[in-house]
Structures are given as C-alpha cells and as structure tokens.
MINU-466800 format. One line per 4 residues: for each residue x, y, z of N, C-alpha, C. Coordinates in pm, 1 decimal. Layout:
<sites>
X:Y:Z:X:Y:Z:X:Y:Z  ...
</sites>
This chain:
<sites>
83.3:-119.2:0.1:0.4:-0.7:0.8:87.8:124.3:0.0  45.8:226.0:-74.1:121.3:351.4:-71.6:75.0:437.1:46.8  142.0:551.3:66.9:115.5:632.8:185.1:-28.5:686.9:186.7  -81.9:723.5:71.2:-217.9:775.1:67.1:-319.4:666.5:105.0
-295.6:544.5:58.9:-384.2:433.6:93.5:-379.4:402.4:241.3  -258.1:410.9:299.5:-243.5:387.9:443.0:-317.3:494.3:522.3  -309.0:619.3:476.7:-379.2:728.8:546.6:-530.1:710.4:540.2  -580.6:663.7:424.8:-725.3:638.2:414.7:-767.7:527.7:506.1
-684.8:422.0:514.1:-714.0:310.8:605.9:-709.5:359.9:750.8  -611.8:443.3:781.2:-597.5:498.5:916.3:-726.3:569.8:960.9  -787.2:643.8:867.6:-908.0:718.6:903.1:-1028.0:629.9:926.3  -1024.9:505.7:877.3:-1137.0:414.0:900.1:-1124.9:339.9:1033.0
-1006.6:343.9:1094.1:-985.3:269.6:1220.0:-1054.0:339.8:1335.7  -1100.4:260.0:1428.5:-1169.8:310.4:1548.3:-1091.6:286.0:1675.5  -996.1:194.0:1670.3:-910.3:164.3:1786.9:-765.6:170.1:1743.4  -677.2:208.8:1837.0:-536.6:228.3:1802.9:-450.2:177.5:1917.1
-346.6:100.6:1884.7:-254.5:52.7:1987.3:-176.9:168.9:2047.2  -131.1:260.5:1963.1:-45.9:366.9:2010.5:-106.8:504.1:2002.5  -61.1:592.3:2088.6:-89.8:734.8:2088.1:-233.2:766.7:2124.5  -282.1:880.9:2067.7:-413.6:933.3:2102.0:-506.8:917.9:1982.9
-635.9:933.7:2009.2:-730.6:927.5:1899.6:-704.6:1044.1:1802.9  -705.2:1016.9:1672.3:-682.3:1126.4:1577.8:-797.0:1226.9:1580.8  -762.4:1353.9:1561.2:-861.3:1460.7:1560.8:-843.3:1547.8:1437.2  -952.5:1602.5:1391.1:-946.3:1701.4:1285.1:-912.5:1836.6:1344.9
-862.6:1931.8:1264.1:-840.1:2066.7:1318.3:-966.1:2124.1:1384.3  -1082.1:2098.0:1325.9:-1206.1:2151.3:1382.1:-1230.0:2095.3:1522.6  -1205.2:1965.3:1542.9:-1223.4:1905.8:1674.8:-1126.4:1965.3:1775.0  -1001.0:1980.5:1737.4:-900.8:2034.9:1827.9:-933.9:2177.7:1866.3
-968.9:2261.6:1767.8:-1001.1:2401.5:1797.3:-1130.5:2412.3:1878.1  -1225.0:2320.9:1857.0:-1349.1:2321.8:1934.2:-1320.3:2290.8:2081.9  -1228.1:2196.7:2106.1:-1190.7:2164.8:2244.6:-1121.7:2283.5:2310.8  -1034.7:2351.1:2235.5:-967.4:2470.7:2290.2:-1069.9:2578.1:2321.5
-1169.3:2595.2:2233.2:-1273.3:2694.7:2257.7:-1354.1:2662.2:2382.1  -1383.7:2532.0:2398.8:-1462.2:2491.4:2515.1:-1384.4:2508.8:2644.3  -1250.4:2502.9:2635.5:-1164.9:2516.5:2754.2:-1160.4:2659.4:2807.1  -1176.6:2756.1:2717.2:-1165.4:2896.7:2755.7:-1299.4:2951.4:2806.0
-1292.1:3061.9:2875.8:-1412.5:3130.3:2924.6:-1441.5:3249.4:2834.7  -1566.4:3293.5:2834.8:-1606.6:3407.1:2751.8:-1529.2:3533.0:2784.0  -1488.7:3546.2:2911.3:-1418.6:3669.1:2951.3:-1267.7:3661.4:2925.8  -1216.3:3546.5:2883.4:-1073.3:3536.1:2854.6:-1034.6:3625.7:2738.9
-916.6:3688.8:2751.0:-866.6:3776.8:2646.1:-747.7:3711.2:2576.8  -712.2:3761.1:2458.5:-594.3:3709.5:2388.0:-467.7:3744.7:2465.8  -366.8:3655.1:2454.8:-235.1:3696.0:2501.9:-166.9:3773.8:2390.5  -84.6:3866.0:2430.3:-15.3:3950.1:2331.7:134.7:3945.9:2357.9
206.7:3889.9:2260.4:352.7:3879.6:2271.2:394.7:3813.0:2402.3  325.2:3705.9:2436.9:361.7:3629.9:2555.4:311.8:3684.9:2685.7  229.4:3790.5:2681.3:173.2:3848.7:2803.0:21.2:3839.2:2797.7  -38.7:3822.0:2912.8:-182.7:3809.1:2921.3:-218.6:3709.7:3030.6
-336.8:3723.7:3087.8:-372.7:3643.4:3205.0:-374.2:3494.0:3173.6  -428.0:3455.3:3059.0:-439.1:3312.9:3026.0:-305.1:3245.2:3021.0  -209.6:3304.4:2950.0:-78.3:3241.7:2934.1:5.2:3253.5:3061.3  -3.8:3364.9:3130.6:76.9:3379.3:3252.4:29.6:3287.4:3363.7
-100.3:3265.3:3373.7:-151.9:3169.5:3471.2:-104.3:3026.3:3437.8  -106.2:2995.4:3308.1:-58.2:2863.1:3264.6:89.5:2845.1:3300.8  171.3:2946.1:3272.1:313.0:2939.2:3302.9:336.7:2926.1:3454.4  257.3:2997.2:3532.6:271.0:2989.0:3678.8:235.3:2848.9:3728.2
132.6:2789.1:3670.6:93.0:2653.5:3708.3:204.7:2554.6:3680.2  266.2:2566.7:3561.7:374.9:2476.0:3524.3:495.4:2495.7:3616.0  528.5:2619.9:3644.9:641.4:2648.4:3734.4:617.8:2586.3:3871.9  495.8:2599.5:3923.5:465.1:2542.8:4054.2:470.8:2390.0:4050.3
419.5:2333.2:3942.7:419.7:2187.5:3926.2:562.1:2131.6:3928.4  654.3:2204.3:3863.4:793.9:2157.6:3852.2:884.2:2210.4:3965.0  826.9:2291.9:4053.3:908.0:2345.5:4162.8:1011.6:2448.7:4116.6  976.4:2527.6:4014.6:1067.2:2629.0:3961.7:1018.7:2767.9:3992.8
1110.2:2866.2:3985.5:1071.6:3004.3:4013.0:978.8:3058.7:3907.7  999.6:3018.4:3782.3:919.5:3072.3:3673.2:922.7:2973.6:3556.4  830.1:2991.2:3464.2:826.3:2910.7:3342.4:785.6:2999.7:3227.3  825.2:2965.0:3105.5:786.2:3041.0:2987.9:736.9:2944.4:2881.1
625.5:2978.2:2817.3:568.7:2894.6:2713.0:639.7:2919.6:2582.3  679.7:2811.4:2514.5:744.4:2820.3:2384.6:657.9:2747.4:2279.6  653.1:2802.0:2157.2:572.1:2737.0:2054.9:618.5:2596.3:2019.4  748.7:2567.0:2038.7:798.8:2433.2:2004.6:918.2:2400.3:2091.8
940.3:2270.7:2110.5:1058.3:2224.7:2182.3:1186.8:2254.4:2107.7  1179.1:2248.3:1975.8:1297.2:2277.6:1893.9:1347.9:2420.2:1921.2  1255.5:2514.9:1925.6:1292.2:2653.5:1955.7:1347.6:2664.9:2096.9  1280.0:2601.0:2191.2:1315.2:2613.2:2332.9:1454.7:2561.3:2363.2
1485.8:2443.2:2314.2:1615.8:2385.4:2352.4:1732.0:2457.2:2288.0  1714.2:2509.7:2168.0:1822.2:2587.1:2107.7:1844.3:2719.7:2180.3  1735.5:2782.9:2226.0:1748.8:2905.1:2305.4:1823.8:2875.3:2435.5  1784.1:2764.0:2502.3:1846.9:2727.6:2628.5:1996.8:2701.9:2611.3
2031.5:2630.8:2504.4:2174.3:2603.1:2480.4:2251.0:2733.6:2453.8  2189.4:2822.4:2379.7:2258.1:2949.2:2348.5:2279.9:3030.7:2474.7  2180.0:3034.7:2563.1:2192.3:3109.8:2687.4:2305.5:3054.3:2773.5  2309.2:2920.6:2787.0:2410.7:2860.1:2875.7:2551.0:2871.9:2817.2
2563.5:2849.0:2685.7:2696.7:2858.8:2626.6:2746.5:3003.1:2622.2  2655.8:3097.8:2599.2:2695.9:3238.9:2601.7:2740.4:3280.0:2741.5  2669.6:3231.2:2842.5:2704.2:3267.0:2980.6:2841.3:3214.1:3020.4  2881.0:3103.5:2959.8:3011.9:3045.7:2991.2:3119.2:3086.9:2887.2
3074.6:3156.4:2784.1:3165.0:3198.1:2674.7:3238.4:3077.0:2618.1  3160.9:2968.4:2600.3:3218.5:2842.9:2551.8:3115.2:2773.9:2462.7  3119.3:2795.2:2332.2:3016.0:2745.6:2240.5:3032.5:2598.0:2204.2  3047.1:2514.3:2304.1:3065.2:2370.4:2279.7:2962.1:2292.3:2361.5
2880.8:2207.4:2293.1:2770.5:2137.6:2355.9:2787.2:1987.0:2338.4  2760.6:1912.5:2442.3:2767.6:1766.6:2435.3:2627.8:1708.1:2442.3  2603.2:1606.4:2359.4:2477.4:1532.4:2364.7:2493.2:1396.1:2298.4  2391.9:1311.4:2316.7:2391.3:1173.5:2267.0:2389.6:1176.5:2112.1
2450.3:1074.9:2047.8:2451.5:1070.3:1901.6:2314.0:1070.4:1835.5  2209.4:1024.9:1907.7:2073.9:1024.5:1850.4:1991.1:1142.8:1897.8  2056.1:1243.6:1951.2:1986.1:1362.5:1999.0:1903.7:1426.6:1886.2  1787.5:1479.1:1921.3:1698.0:1541.0:1823.9:1770.1:1654.5:1749.4
1852.8:1731.2:1817.8:1926.5:1839.3:1751.7:2015.7:1787.6:1640.8  2071.2:1668.6:1660.4:2168.2:1616.1:1566.9:2105.1:1553.5:1444.1  1992.4:1483.5:1461.8:1940.6:1403.7:1349.0:1808.1:1454.2:1292.2  1741.4:1548.6:1362.2:1610.2:1593.7:1312.0:1599.9:1744.6:1287.6
1703.0:1818.5:1314.6:1695.6:1965.2:1303.6:1796.3:2022.8:1208.2  1851.3:1937.0:1121.8:1944.3:1980.5:1018.5:2060.7:2061.4:1076.6  2099.1:2024.5:1198.4:2212.7:2087.3:1266.9:2199.4:2239.7:1272.9  2078.3:2284.7:1305.9:2052.1:2427.7:1318.1:2134.7:2488.7:1430.3
2167.3:2409.1:1533.2:2250.9:2460.6:1642.3:2384.1:2511.0:1590.6  2434.6:2445.0:1487.4:2564.0:2486.8:1428.8:2545.9:2602.7:1329.5  2444.1:2590.8:1244.1:2426.3:2689.0:1135.7:2373.3:2822.6:1188.0  2285.4:2817.6:1289.1:2223.0:2941.6:1338.0:2294.6:2999.5:1458.5
2351.5:2912.7:1543.3:2408.4:2959.2:1669.1:2559.0:2938.4:1678.3  2618.2:2880.8:1574.3:2764.7:2858.9:1571.9:2812.6:2776.6:1689.0  2731.6:2677.9:1729.5:2769.0:2590.3:1839.3:2840.0:2466.7:1785.4  2941.7:2422.9:1858.4:3017.0:2303.3:1824.0:2959.8:2186.9:1903.6
2944.9:2070.6:1839.5:2885.6:1954.9:1908.1:2991.6:1852.3:1942.8  2969.8:1784.9:2056.1:3050.7:1672.2:2098.5:2950.8:1556.7:2122.1  2958.4:1451.7:2039.4:2868.8:1337.7:2052.7:2920.4:1245.1:2161.5  2835.7:1212.2:2257.2:2878.2:1138.2:2375.6:2813.3:1000.1:2376.5
2892.4:896.1:2398.3:2840.1:761.8:2411.7:2815.4:697.1:2278.0  2748.1:581.6:2282.2:2718.8:503.2:2163.6:2571.0:517.3:2126.6  2544.6:511.8:1996.4:2409.1:538.6:1947.2:2305.3:441.2:1998.5  2340.5:318.1:2028.5:2243.4:216.6:2064.5:2223.4:197.1:2214.3
2280.7:287.4:2293.8:2261.0:276.3:2438.8:2262.4:413.7:2502.0  2215.1:418.6:2628.3:2215.5:544.2:2702.8:2358.3:587.1:2731.1  2382.5:717.7:2734.6:2515.0:764.3:2772.3:2534.2:747.8:2923.6  2657.7:734.2:2964.1:2690.6:708.3:3102.3:2785.9:815.4:3157.4
2804.6:814.0:3288.2:2901.5:905.9:3348.2:3041.8:880.1:3293.9  3073.2:754.8:3269.6:3203.0:719.4:3215.0:3222.2:782.9:3076.7  3114.3:785.7:2996.6:3121.6:852.0:2866.0:3155.0:1000.2:2880.9  3088.1:1063.6:2977.0:3112.5:1207.1:3000.2:3253.6:1232.0:3048.7
3301.0:1147.0:3136.9:3435.3:1164.0:3191.6:3543.3:1144.6:3087.7  3511.0:1079.3:2975.5:3608.5:1054.8:2871.2:3626.2:1174.0:2775.4  3541.3:1277.0:2789.5:3550.6:1395.2:2702.6:3669.9:1479.0:2746.8  3767.9:1500.7:2662.4:3889.4:1573.6:2704.0:3872.0:1724.1:2711.1
3783.2:1780.5:2628.6:3772.0:1926.8:2620.7:3661.9:1976.1:2712.7  3672.2:2103.8:2759.3:3565.9:2163.2:2843.2:3439.1:2185.5:2762.8  3324.5:2187.6:2832.1:3194.8:2201.6:2767.2:3122.4:2326.8:2813.4  3050.2:2389.1:2721.0:2965.1:2501.5:2760.3:2831.6:2455.1:2814.8
2787.9:2334.7:2769.7:2660.7:2280.8:2815.6:2653.1:2133.8:2781.5  2573.2:2061.9:2859.0:2543.4:1920.9:2832.7:2392.0:1909.5:2816.9  2348.2:1849.1:2706.5:2205.3:1831.1:2680.0:2168.4:1685.1:2701.8  2072.6:1659.5:2790.3:2023.1:1524.0:2814.2:1876.5:1519.2:2774.9
1841.6:1434.2:2680.1:1703.1:1416.4:2639.8:1638.1:1304.7:2722.3  1527.8:1336.9:2785.7:1459.1:1236.9:2867.9:1311.8:1234.4:2829.4  1262.1:1121.1:2780.8:1337.8:999.4:2746.5:1412.2:1015.1:2614.6  1505.9:923.9:2590.8:1579.8:929.0:2464.9:1497.5:852.7:2359.7
1429.3:931.7:2279.8:1327.6:876.7:2188.7:1384.7:773.2:2091.2  1500.4:804.3:2030.3:1552.1:718.5:1922.9:1598.7:582.2:1972.1  1620.4:566.2:2101.1:1658.4:433.1:2152.2:1551.2:380.0:2245.9  1427.9:424.4:2225.2:1315.8:353.2:2286.7:1230.8:427.4:2385.2
1278.7:537.2:2444.5:1199.7:596.1:2549.9:1179.2:496.0:2662.6  1075.5:512.2:2744.2:1054.7:419.5:2852.8:907.6:416.1:2894.8  865.0:302.4:2951.8:722.6:287.9:2990.3:699.3:158.6:3067.9  621.1:162.0:3178.3:593.5:37.7:3251.6:470.5:-35.5:3198.5
438.9:-145.4:3257.3:319.8:-231.0:3238.0:305.6:-291.1:3099.4  333.5:-216.7:2992.0:317.2:-272.3:2857.9:419.5:-382.0:2829.7  530.5:-376.2:2894.5:631.8:-480.9:2876.1:574.1:-617.2:2911.7  486.7:-620.4:3013.4:426.3:-746.4:3054.3:329.9:-799.3:2947.7
261.6:-707.7:2879.4:164.8:-749.8:2776.8:234.1:-812.1:2657.8  340.2:-747.3:2608.9:401.3:-789.5:2483.6:512.0:-890.7:2499.8  563.8:-904.6:2621.8:678.6:-996.3:2642.1:641.4:-1141.4:2632.1  510.5:-1171.2:2624.8:467.3:-1311.3:2611.7:491.6:-1365.1:2471.1
530.7:-1277.7:2378.8:557.3:-1319.9:2241.8:708.3:-1324.8:2220.1  762.0:-1442.7:2184.8:908.8:-1450.3:2160.2:952.9:-1364.9:2042.7  859.4:-1327.6:1953.8:895.6:-1246.5:1837.2:904.6:-1097.7:1872.6  876.6:-1061.0:1997.7:873.9:-918.6:2037.4:973.6:-892.7:2147.8
1047.1:-784.2:2133.0:1134.7:-732.0:2238.6:1100.6:-584.4:2259.7  1115.5:-538.3:2381.4:1085.6:-399.1:2414.6:1210.8:-331.2:2467.3  1232.5:-207.9:2421.8:1346.1:-129.3:2466.9:1297.0:8.9:2508.2  1330.7:50.3:2629.7:1403.3:-23.2:2733.9:1309.8:-118.6:2805.2
1369.3:-210.6:2877.2:1292.8:-307.8:2951.7:1344.9:-314.7:3096.0  1258.6:-277.4:3194.0:1120.3:-234.3:3177.8:1111.8:-90.2:3135.3  1004.1:-51.1:3064.4:985.7:88.5:3026.5:955.4:174.2:3147.9  977.2:308.1:3133.2:955.2:396.2:3246.9:876.7:521.3:3214.4
843.5:545.2:3088.1:752.6:655.1:3051.8:649.1:599.3:2956.4  571.5:687.4:2895.1:465.8:638.9:2804.9:514.2:619.8:2660.1  647.0:610.0:2642.6:700.1:586.2:2508.1:810.7:481.1:2512.4  808.2:391.3:2413.4:908.7:287.6:2405.1:920.6:242.5:2260.2
1018.8:159.5:2229.8:1033.7:97.9:2099.2:997.1:-49.8:2110.8  917.6:-95.8:2016.6:876.0:-236.4:2010.4:949.4:-299.0:1891.2  1032.9:-397.3:1919.2:1110.2:-466.8:1815.5:1038.7:-596.7:1781.5  1028.1:-625.3:1652.3:955.3:-743.6:1606.7:1042.0:-824.0:1510.2
1040.6:-956.9:1531.1:1117.3:-1046.3:1447.1:1028.0:-1100.4:1336.7  1079.3:-1098.1:1216.1:1001.7:-1148.7:1102.8:1026.3:-1065.8:978.1  965.4:-1109.5:869.0:978.8:-1038.5:742.3:910.7:-902.5:752.6  985.5:-798.9:719.2:936.9:-661.5:735.2:804.6:-637.7:661.0
799.0:-672.6:533.7:678.8:-647.3:454.7:560.9:-730.9:502.9  585.1:-854.5:538.5:476.5:-941.1:585.6:416.8:-889.0:715.4  500.3:-837.0:805.5:451.9:-781.5:930.5:363.8:-659.0:906.3  408.7:-569.3:818.6:328.4:-449.9:788.8:198.3:-489.2:720.8
206.5:-579.3:622.6:85.7:-621.9:550.8:-13.3:-686.6:647.8  36.5:-764.5:741.5:-52.3:-831.2:837.4:-119.9:-729.2:927.4  -46.1:-627.1:970.0:-103.5:-524.1:1055.6:-212.4:-445.4:980.5  -186.2:-413.3:853.1:-287.5:-340.3:774.8:-409.4:-427.0:745.9
-389.1:-556.5:729.1:-501.7:-649.6:709.5:-590.8:-650.6:835.2  -526.7:-653.9:952.8:-603.7:-650.6:1077.0:-676.4:-517.3:1091.9  -613.4:-409.2:1047.3:-678.9:-277.7:1054.5:-802.7:-274.3:968.0  -794.6:-332.2:846.8:-910.0:-335.8:758.5:-1023.3:-420.4:817.5
-988.5:-532.2:879.3:-1090.3:-627.1:924.1:-1148.4:-590.7:1061.2  -1069.4:-528.0:1146.6:-1114.7:-503.1:1284.9:-1123.8:-353.0:1317.7  -1078.6:-267.6:1223.3:-1073.0:-122.9:1248.7:-986.4:-89.8:1371.7  -884.5:-172.3:1392.8:-787.3:-150.8:1500.9:-647.6:-143.6:1439.5
-578.9:-34.4:1458.1:-446.5:-17.2:1401.7:-338.9:-48.2:1505.5  -258.5:-149.6:1478.7:-144.5:-181.0:1565.2:-25.1:-92.5:1528.0  10.5:-94.2:1399.9:115.3:-6.1:1348.4:96.5:0.1:1197.1  137.1:111.2:1138.0:118.1:130.7:993.9:249.4:114.4:918.6
361.3:121.4:987.2:490.7:107.8:922.4:593.1:61.9:1025.0  703.4:7.9:975.5:812.3:-39.2:1061.0:943.5:21.4:1012.1  1034.1:43.2:1104.5:1168.5:91.9:1068.9:1267.5:-24.7:1075.4  1366.9:-26.3:988.1:1466.5:-132.0:994.9:1558.0:-116.3:1115.5
1625.0:-222.6:1154.6:1724.1:-217.3:1261.6:1856.4:-273.3:1210.5  1959.3:-263.1:1292.6:2089.2:-315.4:1251.4:2095.1:-467.2:1260.9  1993.8:-528.0:1325.5:1990.8:-673.3:1340.4:1905.0:-731.9:1228.1  1958.0:-825.9:1148.6:1878.8:-884.2:1037.0:1749.9:-946.9:1088.2
1641.0:-930.0:1009.1:1509.3:-988.6:1035.7:1440.3:-928.8:1157.1  1487.8:-815.4:1204.6:1418.9:-743.6:1313.5:1383.4:-603.4:1265.5  1261.0:-561.6:1296.3:1215.0:-426.6:1266.3:1159.2:-366.4:1393.7  1130.5:-236.8:1392.2:1077.9:-173.2:1514.5:976.4:-67.0:1480.2
891.7:-37.5:1577.8:806.1:79.7:1569.5:802.7:147.5:1705.8  776.1:276.6:1703.4:770.1:354.8:1826.8:627.3:352.7:1880.6  613.2:315.9:2004.0:481.3:308.7:2067.5:471.1:414.4:2176.7  377.6:505.4:2158.9:344.7:608.0:2259.2:206.3:577.2:2312.1
194.7:566.6:2442.1:67.7:529.7:2503.6:-12.4:656.2:2534.1  -131.0:665.2:2474.7:-222.6:777.5:2498.2:-359.0:724.7:2533.5  -461.7:811.1:2519.8:-595.1:771.2:2560.1:-649.3:657.5:2472.9  -613.7:656.4:2345.2:-657.0:548.4:2259.3:-597.6:415.8:2303.0
-469.2:417.3:2344.6:-405.7:295.3:2389.7:-472.0:237.7:2515.0  -506.9:326.9:2607.7:-560.3:285.4:2736.1:-700.8:226.4:2724.2  -767.3:251.2:2612.4:-899.9:193.4:2590.4:-895.4:53.1:2530.6  -775.3:6.2:2502.8:-757.9:-132.1:2457.6:-724.4:-220.8:2579.2
-798.6:-329.1:2596.9:-770.8:-421.7:2705.0:-646.4:-503.0:2673.2  -576.2:-544.0:2779.0:-453.4:-623.8:2758.5:-479.6:-750.2:2680.1  -592.0:-816.4:2708.7:-622.3:-940.5:2637.9:-651.8:-913.7:2489.6  -708.8:-797.1:2458.7:-734.2:-761.5:2319.9:-601.9:-741.2:2245.6
-508.6:-674.3:2309.5:-376.8:-652.2:2249.4:-305.7:-783.6:2222.5  -309.5:-870.1:2322.9:-244.7:-1002.2:2307.1:-311.1:-1081.8:2192.8  -442.2:-1075.6:2183.3:-512.6:-1150.2:2079.7:-477.2:-1095.4:1941.3  -468.6:-963.9:1928.0:-438.3:-902.8:1800.5:-296.1:-935.3:1754.9
-199.0:-932.4:1845.4:-64.2:-969.0:1806.3:-51.3:-1117.9:1777.5  -125.8:-1198.9:1849.6:-127.7:-1341.9:1817.7:-180.2:-1363.3:1676.0  -285.9:-1292.1:1644.0:-344.2:-1300.4:1509.0:-244.9:-1251.6:1405.7  -171.0:-1143.9:1437.6:-73.9:-1089.9:1342.6:30.7:-1194.0:1305.3
85.7:-1260.0:1405.8:192.8:-1357.3:1379.1:138.9:-1482.9:1307.6  12.5:-1516.1:1331.8:-47.3:-1628.0:1259.2:-58.0:-1592.9:1111.4  -103.3:-1468.2:1082.8:-112.1:-1422.7:942.9:25.9:-1428.7:877.4  127.9:-1377.9:947.1:263.4:-1374.7:890.3:312.6:-1516.7:862.4
289.4:-1608.3:952.1:336.2:-1745.4:936.1:266.6:-1818.7:822.5  147.1:-1774.8:789.2:69.4:-1845.4:686.3:76.1:-1781.2:547.9  153.6:-1673.3:537.2:166.5:-1608.3:407.1:265.7:-1687.5:320.7
</sites>
C-alpha cells in the first residue's frame, strides 16, 4: 500500500494501539474553545492572564521560580543552549549521538548559533558518566534528552503485555515513561501487511509502518501510550498480536 492508501485506512480505524485518537483541526479548535471562558482575552507577545496563569501553574508543578511557554521544543532547547553557552563563553555542547538536535533539526545549532557539538556515548545505548568523563575538552553545556526517543523511551506495564511473544522485544525493559520501542522479528513487509489487514478487518491499528534495525530480520516501531491505547484491554492486544503472527506465518 502507498502512503495515501495507508492514510485512508488509518481514518477508518476506530481503535489504536499507540498514541491518542486522531482529531481534525475543527475538533481540536473546538476543544480549545470549550476550555476557555467568555471573559478570557488574547495573550499578546507572551503576556496576558491566560498564558501567565498557565506558566505559573507549570512552574509550581515543577518546583521552579518561573516558566515560559514556547511554541515548540525545537525553539526552546536551542534558546536554552545558546543562553548557557553564552554565559560560559564556551560554544561547545555535548549530547547523545541520537539527539533530536543532531538528526532531526538539520544541525541548526551549528548553522544558526555557531555551536560546536560533541557526541557522547554510543548510538544504541544510554550515555553514562564514564562517557562524559572521557571527554577531554571543556563544555559550555550538556544536553540530556529524557526519554531518549531514538533508543526507545521508557514505559511500565506494557512490557508485561508484549513480552509473552518471543517475536517481540521492548526497549528499554522495563519501560519507564509512556514511550518505548517495540522490536519485532520477522519479514518486514509481511509484518506491515498483516497489521494493515487486521486494521481493515477489525478497524484496530497496531502499526502502519516499521523501521529497519541493525539486526537482520528485526524491525521496530515507536509506541506512545495515549488515551486510545488505554482503551484497549490487555487481552485484546495479546489476541491481536497473536493474530498478526499467525497471518505472517501463513503467508
């Protein structure tokens, strides 16, 4: 199936293993409208009662003196790195080889802020104190992504559901946040085709695509647990994956 066909199939599904229920822009904006009060006013250039109260709530929740709302994490983390490296007059930043800045932002930290990067640790595991101690040069800042998305994130309880299948491994194990990587053994195309077949027949999407891994015959997908995930019973998930592997074995 091509991407357009997958998207059409996605819209017909009513249950989803990962993430949240999909919404149209109209649904999202309607929820935002319902959240606000008639007397609420617009914020202007980051000032206004609605946004300042929100920032105060976040600061209190995290035990900080203050908080500031940013339109995106990409903007926020580059600003933070620039502030810290400027304060130390040392434009050198250390982070993991799979850091979002390194692989998803076209190295904007270097092109826009003239920051030098030091990649710490190995791409397939978490960085350690020993990795940091091995850096010979001084650093202006150290960036730690929590969870580290590209190597699995973390999450509890779901490991118990999926670990009953020898064809499935979870990273990290046990998970510790609502995001993890699910590794599956088998033919890449057959696994995807089986998942899409189940989506057509049951209107339940397990996954729409898989990413390759460095290990032959193993693929992975990123699983984020949201409200849609929590409405699936454990026994339903187990039954669907059992069905998936039966389909793969019989192709």
